[in-house]
Structure formats: structure tokens, C-alpha cells
C-alpha positions as CSV (number, residue, x, y, z in Angstrom):
1,V,3.5,-12.7,9.5
2,Q,5.8,-12.3,6.3
3,L,4.6,-9.9,3.5
4,Q,5.9,-10.0,-0.2
5,A,5.3,-7.0,-2.4
6,S,5.3,-6.9,-6.0
7,G,4.7,-5.2,-9.2
8,G,6.8,-2.0,-9.3
9,G,8.6,-0.7,-12.1
10,L,9.3,2.0,-14.3
11,V,6.4,3.7,-16.0
12,Q,5.9,7.2,-17.6
13,A,3.8,10.1,-16.3
14,G,0.5,9.1,-16.8
15,G,0.8,5.6,-16.8
16,S,-0.5,2.8,-14.3
17,L,1.0,0.2,-12.0
18,R,-0.7,-2.5,-9.9
19,L,1.1,-3.3,-6.9
20,S,0.2,-6.8,-5.1
21,C,1.4,-7.7,-1.6
22,A,1.1,-11.5,-0.5
23,A,0.8,-12.1,3.1
24,S,1.7,-15.7,4.8
25,V,-0.7,-15.2,7.7
26,V,-3.6,-16.9,9.4
27,S,-6.9,-15.2,9.6
28,F,-5.9,-12.3,6.9
29,R,-9.1,-11.0,6.9
30,T,-8.7,-9.7,10.7
31,Y,-6.0,-7.5,9.6
32,T,-5.6,-4.1,8.3
33,L,-3.6,-3.8,5.2
34,S,-2.0,-0.4,4.2
35,W,0.6,0.9,1.7
36,F,3.3,3.2,2.7
37,R,6.0,4.9,0.8
38,Q,9.5,6.5,0.9
39,A,11.3,8.7,-1.8
40,P,15.0,9.3,-1.1
41,G,15.8,11.8,1.4
42,K,11.9,11.9,2.5
43,E,10.3,10.1,5.8
44,R,7.9,7.2,4.9
45,E,4.2,8.6,4.2
46,F,0.8,6.9,4.4
47,V,-0.7,6.0,1.4
48,S,-3.7,3.9,1.4
49,A,-5.5,1.1,4.0
50,I,-7.9,-1.3,3.8
51,K,-9.6,-2.5,6.9
52,G,-10.3,-6.6,7.5
53,N,-13.7,-5.8,8.1
54,G,-14.6,-3.7,4.9
55,G,-15.8,-0.5,5.1
56,S,-14.6,2.8,3.2
57,P,-10.7,2.5,2.6
58,F,-8.3,5.2,3.5
59,Y,-6.4,7.4,1.2
60,A,-3.8,10.1,1.6
61,D,-4.8,13.3,-0.2
62,S,-2.1,13.1,-2.5
63,V,-3.3,9.7,-4.4
64,K,-7.1,10.4,-3.9
65,G,-8.8,9.5,-7.1
66,R,-5.9,7.9,-8.7
67,F,-5.0,5.0,-6.6
68,T,-7.2,2.3,-5.3
69,I,-6.6,-0.3,-2.8
70,S,-8.2,-3.7,-2.7
71,R,-8.1,-7.1,-1.2
72,D,-8.6,-10.4,-1.8
73,N,-9.3,-12.7,1.6
74,A,-9.5,-15.5,-0.6
75,K,-6.0,-15.1,-1.7
76,N,-4.3,-13.5,1.4
77,T,-3.4,-10.3,-1.3
78,V,-4.0,-6.8,-1.0
79,F,-3.5,-4.7,-4.1
80,L,-2.8,-1.0,-5.0
81,Q,-4.0,-0.1,-8.4
82,M,-2.3,3.1,-9.6
83,N,-3.5,5.4,-12.5
84,M,-2.5,8.8,-13.5
85,L,1.2,8.1,-12.2
86,K,3.2,11.3,-11.4
87,P,6.5,11.9,-11.2
88,E,6.4,12.8,-7.3
89,D,4.8,9.5,-7.0
90,T,8.4,7.8,-7.3
91,A,9.5,5.8,-4.2
92,V,9.9,2.7,-2.5
93,Y,6.2,1.2,-1.8
94,Y,6.0,-1.2,1.0
95,C,2.8,-2.7,2.4
96,A,2.1,-3.4,6.2
97,A,0.0,-5.2,7.9
98,D,-1.5,-5.4,11.9
99,R,-4.8,-6.3,13.6
100,Q,-6.6,-4.2,15.7
101,V,-5.7,-1.0,14.0
102,I,-8.3,1.6,14.7
103,N,-9.4,4.1,12.3
104,S,-7.6,7.2,14.0
105,S,-4.3,5.1,13.6
106,V,-4.1,3.6,10.1
107,R,-2.1,6.5,8.6
108,R,0.5,6.0,11.3
109,A,3.6,3.8,10.1
110,S,3.8,2.8,13.9
111,S,0.5,0.9,13.7
112,Y,2.1,-1.6,12.1
113,N,4.5,-4.5,13.4
114,Y,4.5,-6.3,10.0
115,W,6.1,-5.1,6.7
116,G,7.2,-6.2,3.2
117,Q,10.6,-5.6,1.9
118,G,9.2,-3.0,-0.6
119,T,8.9,-2.5,-4.2
120,Q,10.5,0.2,-6.3
121,V,8.1,2.5,-8.3
122,T,9.6,5.0,-10.7
123,V,7.8,7.4,-13.0
124,S,9.7,9.5,-15.6
125,S,8.4,13.0,-16.7
């Protein structure tokens, strides 16, 4: 499984970015896809996740109402639409994937065996 994240960049506070993560995988729709982020000097933290079977997505409280995760199973791609960006959203964003991630574990980085290379998001004040 290979994941390729893209879409990061520099944006002013209040702006928007859309991240994409393309997966080279068979049976993409069976995978739970997630986004994590890591700021300098901080631990990697959960941002959002979406299960393969649909259902309500998962969000960290810090991004709820501002970020939207979606997936296109026909294109093997997961997206993260980020609106109303804040300087504290600055981080390297990673996409992650795995099968059979139970709901209680979607927020744990250890639940995912497959990771993309990360894309830098910088929000200026």
C-alpha cells in the first residue's frame, strides 16, 4: 500500500486548503482513511477519519466545523477540506490507512500500518 499526500502550502489565517491523498491499493473501499498532523516539537495528533463503509466521519474537537473529510472510492483518493485555517493548524499533515480499524481506535496512530509522506501546511497570522 502506497499513499501519496498533496495539497499543502502557505495560507493566511482564515483561508482554505484542500489536501488529497491518493492510494495505490486494491479494494480501497475496505480501508479506513485518516489524517494526522504533527507540529514541530509536538506529538502526532489525530485530525479526521472516514471508514470504508460510509457512516459518520470522525473529527478532532480542534477542527470540527472547519475541516471536512471525504473519499472518492472510484479514484482511490481521500480529501481533507480545511476552512477557516488558524496558525495553530500549522503542521505536517499525514494520511494513513488500514483495514479493520474499529471505531474506538480510529484516533490512534498505532491503528494504521500505512502512511503517506506528509505535506506541509503553514498558516500565517
